[in-house]
C-alpha positions as CSV (number, residue, x, y, z in Angstrom):
1,X,-31.5,-67.9,3.8
2,X,-28.0,-68.9,2.7
3,X,-24.7,-68.0,4.4
4,X,-25.3,-65.5,7.0
5,X,-21.6,-64.6,7.2
6,X,-20.4,-60.7,7.7
7,X,-17.4,-59.0,9.2
8,X,-16.5,-55.4,10.0
9,X,-15.7,-53.6,6.8
10,X,-15.8,-50.1,5.0
11,X,-19.3,-48.9,5.2
12,X,-21.4,-49.9,2.0
13,X,-22.6,-47.4,-0.4
14,X,-25.8,-45.7,0.7
15,X,-28.8,-47.8,-0.6
16,X,-31.0,-46.1,-3.3
17,X,-33.9,-44.1,-1.8
18,X,-36.3,-46.4,-3.6
19,X,-35.2,-49.2,-1.5
20,X,-36.7,-47.4,1.7
21,X,-40.2,-47.8,0.6
22,X,-42.3,-50.4,2.3
23,X,-39.5,-51.6,4.7
24,X,-41.0,-50.2,8.0
25,X,-42.1,-52.9,10.2
26,X,-40.0,-55.7,8.6
27,X,-37.9,-57.9,10.8
28,X,-34.4,-57.9,9.8
29,X,-30.9,-59.0,11.2
30,X,-28.2,-57.2,12.8
31,X,-24.6,-57.7,11.8
32,X,-23.4,-60.9,13.4
33,X,-22.2,-60.2,17.1
34,X,-18.7,-61.1,18.3
35,X,-20.1,-63.7,20.5
36,X,-23.7,-65.0,21.3
37,X,-23.1,-65.4,25.2
38,X,-26.4,-66.8,26.1
39,X,-27.7,-70.5,24.8
40,X,-30.6,-69.1,22.5
41,X,-31.0,-65.5,23.1
42,X,-29.4,-62.5,21.7
43,X,-30.2,-59.2,19.9
44,X,-29.7,-60.6,16.5
45,X,-33.2,-59.8,15.1
46,X,-34.7,-56.4,15.0
47,X,-38.0,-54.8,13.7
48,X,-37.6,-51.6,11.3
49,X,-39.5,-48.5,12.4
50,X,-40.4,-46.0,9.8
51,X,-37.9,-44.6,7.2
52,X,-34.0,-44.2,7.7
53,X,-32.5,-40.8,8.7
54,X,-29.1,-39.4,8.3
55,X,-27.4,-39.6,11.8
56,X,-23.9,-39.6,13.1
57,X,-24.3,-38.5,16.6
58,X,-26.2,-41.3,18.3
59,X,-24.7,-42.5,21.5
60,X,-26.1,-46.0,20.9
61,X,-24.1,-49.3,20.9
62,X,-24.3,-49.7,17.2
63,X,-22.5,-46.5,16.2
64,X,-18.7,-45.9,16.0
65,X,-16.0,-43.7,14.3
66,X,-16.6,-45.2,10.8
67,X,-20.2,-43.6,10.7
68,X,-20.9,-40.3,9.6
69,X,-23.6,-37.7,8.8
70,X,-23.9,-39.0,5.1
71,X,-24.9,-42.5,6.4
72,X,-28.5,-43.3,6.7
73,X,-29.6,-45.2,10.0
74,X,-32.8,-47.3,10.6
75,X,-34.6,-46.9,14.0
76,X,-35.3,-50.5,15.3
77,X,-36.6,-52.5,18.1
78,X,-34.5,-55.4,19.2
79,X,-36.1,-58.7,19.5
80,X,-35.0,-60.1,22.9
81,X,-37.8,-62.2,24.3
82,X,-38.2,-65.7,23.1
83,X,-41.9,-66.7,22.3
84,X,-43.9,-67.1,25.6
85,X,-41.2,-65.4,27.7
86,X,-41.9,-62.5,30.3
87,X,-39.7,-59.6,31.0
88,X,-38.7,-61.3,34.4
89,X,-37.5,-64.3,32.4
90,X,-34.4,-62.6,31.1
91,X,-31.3,-61.2,32.5
92,X,-31.7,-57.9,34.3
93,X,-29.0,-56.4,32.1
94,X,-31.2,-57.0,29.1
95,X,-34.7,-55.8,30.4
96,X,-33.8,-52.0,30.1
97,X,-33.3,-52.8,26.2
98,X,-36.8,-54.4,25.5
99,X,-39.0,-52.3,23.5
100,X,-36.6,-49.3,23.3
101,X,-36.0,-48.0,19.8
102,X,-32.2,-47.7,18.6
103,X,-30.5,-46.1,15.7
104,X,-28.5,-48.6,13.6
105,X,-26.5,-47.6,10.6
106,X,-27.9,-49.1,7.5
107,X,-24.6,-51.2,6.8
108,X,-25.0,-52.9,10.0
109,X,-28.3,-54.3,9.2
110,X,-28.6,-57.2,6.5
111,X,-31.3,-58.8,4.7
112,X,-33.5,-55.5,4.6
113,X,-35.1,-56.6,1.2
114,X,-36.5,-59.8,3.2
115,X,-39.0,-60.0,6.1
116,X,-37.6,-62.3,8.7
117,X,-40.6,-62.3,10.8
118,X,-41.4,-66.0,10.1
119,X,-38.1,-66.9,11.8
120,X,-39.0,-65.3,15.3
121,X,-40.8,-68.4,16.7
122,X,-37.7,-70.8,16.3
123,X,-34.6,-68.2,15.4
124,X,-32.6,-70.4,13.6
125,X,-30.2,-67.5,13.0
126,X,-29.1,-67.8,16.7
127,X,-27.7,-71.4,16.0
128,X,-25.5,-70.5,13.1
129,X,-21.7,-71.0,13.8
130,X,-22.4,-72.8,17.0
131,X,-21.3,-76.4,17.5
132,X,-22.6,-79.9,18.3
133,X,-21.9,-83.4,18.8
134,X,-24.0,-85.8,17.0
135,X,-24.6,-89.3,15.5
136,X,-27.6,-89.0,13.1
137,X,-27.5,-86.7,10.0
138,X,-28.9,-86.6,6.7
139,X,-26.9,-86.7,3.5
140,X,-27.9,-85.2,0.0
141,X,-28.9,-87.7,-2.6
142,X,-26.7,-87.5,-5.7
143,X,-29.6,-86.8,-8.1
144,X,-31.9,-84.6,-5.9
145,X,-30.6,-81.6,-3.8
146,X,-33.8,-81.4,-2.0
147,X,-34.0,-85.0,-0.8
148,X,-31.7,-86.2,2.0
149,X,-31.2,-89.7,3.4
150,X,-30.7,-90.4,7.0
151,X,-27.3,-91.8,8.3
152,X,-26.0,-93.2,11.7
153,X,-22.6,-93.0,12.5
154,X,-20.8,-95.7,14.7
155,X,-18.6,-92.8,16.2
156,X,-19.5,-89.6,17.8
157,X,-19.0,-86.6,15.5
158,X,-18.4,-82.8,16.1
159,X,-19.6,-80.2,13.6
160,X,-20.4,-76.5,13.2
161,X,-23.6,-75.1,11.8
162,X,-23.0,-73.0,8.7
163,X,-26.5,-72.2,7.4
164,X,-30.0,-73.2,7.6
165,X,-33.0,-73.6,5.1
166,X,-36.7,-74.0,5.8
167,X,-37.7,-77.5,6.3
168,X,-40.6,-77.1,3.6
169,X,-38.2,-76.9,0.8
170,X,-36.5,-80.6,1.9
171,X,-37.5,-83.9,2.2
172,X,-36.0,-86.0,4.8
173,X,-36.0,-89.9,4.3
174,X,-34.7,-92.9,6.1
175,X,-32.6,-95.6,4.6
176,X,-35.8,-97.5,3.1
177,X,-37.1,-94.0,1.6
178,X,-39.8,-93.3,4.2
179,X,-40.4,-89.7,5.0
180,X,-39.1,-88.4,8.3
181,X,-40.6,-85.6,10.2
182,X,-38.1,-83.1,11.2
183,X,-39.9,-81.7,14.3
184,X,-39.2,-78.1,13.4
185,X,-39.5,-75.6,10.8
186,X,-35.7,-75.4,9.7
187,X,-33.1,-77.7,8.7
188,X,-29.3,-76.6,9.3
189,X,-26.1,-77.3,7.1
190,X,-23.5,-78.6,9.4
191,X,-19.7,-79.0,8.5
192,X,-18.2,-82.2,10.2
193,X,-15.1,-81.3,12.1
194,X,-12.0,-81.5,9.9
195,X,-8.7,-80.0,9.2
196,X,-7.3,-76.8,7.5
197,X,-6.6,-77.3,3.7
198,X,-8.6,-80.5,3.6
199,X,-12.2,-80.7,1.9
200,X,-14.8,-80.5,4.4
201,X,-18.0,-82.5,4.5
202,X,-21.5,-80.7,5.0
203,X,-24.6,-82.7,6.3
204,X,-28.0,-81.8,7.2
205,X,-29.5,-81.8,10.9
206,X,-32.8,-80.5,12.0
207,X,-32.8,-77.3,14.1
208,X,-34.3,-79.0,17.2
209,X,-31.4,-81.7,17.2
210,X,-28.7,-78.9,16.8
211,X,-30.0,-77.3,20.1
212,X,-30.5,-80.4,22.0
213,X,-26.9,-81.6,21.1
214,X,-25.1,-78.2,21.5
215,X,-21.4,-78.2,22.7
216,X,-18.9,-75.5,23.4
217,X,-16.3,-74.3,20.9
218,X,-13.8,-75.6,23.2
219,X,-15.2,-79.0,22.8
220,X,-15.2,-78.8,19.1
221,X,-11.7,-77.4,18.7
222,X,-10.2,-79.9,21.1
223,X,-12.2,-82.8,19.4
224,X,-13.7,-84.0,22.5
225,X,-15.2,-87.5,21.7
226,X,-14.9,-86.8,17.9
227,X,-14.1,-90.2,16.3
228,X,-14.7,-92.1,19.5
229,X,-17.0,-95.1,19.2
230,X,-20.6,-94.5,20.3
231,X,-20.3,-97.4,22.6
232,X,-18.3,-95.2,25.0
233,X,-20.7,-92.6,26.8
234,X,-19.1,-89.1,26.8
235,X,-17.9,-87.8,30.1
236,X,-18.3,-84.0,31.1
237,X,-15.8,-81.9,29.4
238,X,-15.6,-79.3,32.0
239,X,-14.7,-82.0,34.6
240,X,-11.5,-83.2,32.5
241,X,-10.7,-79.6,31.7
242,X,-10.6,-78.7,35.5
243,X,-8.3,-81.6,36.0
244,X,-5.9,-80.4,33.2
245,X,-6.0,-76.6,34.3
246,X,-5.6,-77.2,38.0
247,X,-2.2,-79.1,37.2
248,X,-1.3,-77.2,34.0
249,X,1.8,-78.0,31.8
250,X,5.0,-76.1,32.7
251,X,5.7,-75.5,29.0
252,X,4.3,-75.5,25.5
253,X,6.1,-78.6,24.8
254,X,4.3,-80.7,27.3
255,X,0.9,-79.7,26.5
256,X,-0.2,-82.8,24.7
257,X,1.0,-85.1,27.4
258,X,-0.9,-83.3,30.0
259,X,-4.0,-83.4,27.9
260,X,-3.7,-87.2,27.3
261,X,-3.6,-87.6,31.1
262,X,-6.4,-85.5,31.9
263,X,-8.7,-86.6,29.0
264,X,-9.0,-90.3,29.2
265,X,-11.8,-92.7,29.2
266,X,-12.0,-96.5,29.5
267,X,-11.4,-98.1,26.2
268,X,-10.0,-94.9,24.6
269,X,-6.3,-93.6,25.2
270,X,-7.6,-89.8,25.0
271,X,-10.8,-88.2,24.3
272,X,-9.3,-85.2,22.7
273,X,-7.4,-84.7,19.6
274,X,-3.4,-84.8,20.2
275,X,-2.5,-84.2,16.7
276,X,-0.5,-81.4,15.2
277,X,-2.8,-80.5,12.2
278,X,-4.8,-77.4,12.4
279,X,-8.7,-77.6,12.9
280,X,-10.8,-75.4,10.6
281,X,-13.8,-73.6,11.9
282,X,-15.7,-70.4,11.4
283,X,-15.7,-67.4,13.8
284,X,-19.0,-65.8,14.8
285,X,-18.4,-63.1,12.3
286,X,-18.2,-65.6,9.3
287,X,-14.5,-65.7,8.7
288,X,-12.5,-68.8,8.2
289,X,-9.6,-69.6,10.6
290,X,-7.8,-72.6,12.2
291,X,-5.9,-73.7,15.1
292,X,-3.9,-76.7,16.5
293,X,-5.9,-78.3,19.4
294,X,-2.8,-78.1,21.6
295,X,-2.0,-74.7,20.9
296,X,-5.7,-73.8,21.7
297,X,-5.5,-75.3,24.9
298,X,-2.4,-73.4,25.9
299,X,-4.0,-70.1,24.9
300,X,-6.9,-70.8,27.2
301,X,-4.6,-71.3,29.9
302,X,-2.5,-68.3,28.9
303,X,-4.7,-65.7,27.1
304,X,-2.1,-63.0,26.9
305,X,0.4,-65.5,24.9
306,X,1.0,-64.3,21.5
307,X,3.7,-66.8,20.2
308,X,3.9,-70.7,20.3
309,X,7.0,-72.5,20.2
310,X,6.6,-75.2,17.7
311,X,7.7,-78.8,18.3
312,X,9.4,-81.1,15.5
313,X,6.6,-82.0,13.0
314,X,4.2,-79.4,14.2
315,X,2.3,-77.3,11.7
316,X,3.3,-73.8,10.5
317,X,2.9,-70.9,12.8
318,X,-0.2,-69.6,10.7
319,X,-2.1,-72.5,12.1
320,X,-1.7,-71.2,15.7
321,X,-3.9,-68.1,15.3
322,X,-7.2,-67.5,17.4
323,X,-9.5,-64.9,16.0
324,X,-10.1,-62.9,19.0
325,X,-6.4,-61.5,18.9
326,X,-5.8,-62.1,15.0
327,X,-5.7,-58.6,13.3
328,X,-5.1,-59.9,9.9
329,X,-7.9,-60.1,7.2
330,X,-9.3,-63.6,7.3
331,X,-11.5,-65.0,4.2
332,X,-15.0,-65.1,4.5
333,X,-17.0,-68.3,4.4
334,X,-18.5,-68.6,0.9
335,X,-22.0,-69.7,-0.1
336,X,-20.5,-72.8,-2.0
337,X,-18.8,-73.8,1.3
338,X,-22.0,-74.2,3.2
339,X,-23.6,-76.4,0.3
340,X,-24.4,-80.1,1.2
341,X,-21.8,-82.8,0.4
342,X,-23.5,-84.9,-2.4
343,X,-24.1,-88.4,-1.3
344,X,-21.8,-89.8,-4.0
345,X,-18.9,-87.9,-2.7
346,X,-19.7,-88.4,1.1
347,X,-17.5,-90.7,2.9
348,X,-18.6,-92.0,6.2
349,X,-16.2,-90.8,9.3
350,X,-14.2,-93.5,10.6
351,X,-13.1,-94.1,14.3
352,X,-10.0,-92.1,15.4
353,X,-6.7,-93.6,15.5
354,X,-5.6,-94.4,19.2
355,X,-4.7,-91.0,20.7
356,X,-1.5,-91.4,22.4
357,X,0.6,-88.3,23.7
358,X,4.0,-87.8,22.3
359,X,6.6,-89.8,24.3
360,X,4.2,-92.0,26.1
């Protein structure tokens, strides 16, 4: 499994009929959804039933105006229950979709040539493009791309999962070269939080650690505790955000000042990024975008706002986009951008500079 990015596009050419043979019963993945709302559940994996048919009038959720009678569709059953889950364990809204066949256009299904049934126990795909805060990670050794050495950061780091690989193809070792057990079947490639236009660093983290250290996109973009020494225990983001949003800034120009007042901790001037550089991240559909943290905070308070008044020294207006409302074509994440950073090119993240609001 490599990069799993995809985005809406003109339907691909119909696959050759020879490719239909033997695909029935395989587990495949759906086109990435706009947002995975639940922690580790979602209709991302599906099992193919029989052979495709030419369909255009299906009333299911996977058809739209781009589909016509000349496009083949597969009948699939969505995988909604996690291993060991019962029907009553999932949301009532999802129960009516369990074991129900749906028709899905072929171009909304990916990886049909590969059976992903072996992933259903841990479902690593559900962690792709999610965010986490971490201190321990593995870096690729310069001379071996399957051997990764353990590192421990003195500061908290935020990152985003770009990809995953089977743990059987990777050797994790500590600083004295002793083999480490990952505790799961998959290793994730994680991009450390960085800024638009700058080279990003990609490290490896076991899937089990990804899920135990998950954070929201809000925390990632705002840089909550990113670069803060690990001697300071993280507070709750939602508590500080509630303080910020209940006494919101009156204007865009005062956003960073209000953030500095709400997001503070003993020993740190601010626990969020108050800079003017745009933070780079990948949308749930695999497209690359960026936004300045203060602009992101303002847009959360004012979702209908479409413009941002720039302060002196701020980034360009292009840095203030949010993918939910951005209609321009954004570039897809490439396979090379999800490759691990070699050890001889990796530089350990340093503590953030004191975060002081403008005019403080």
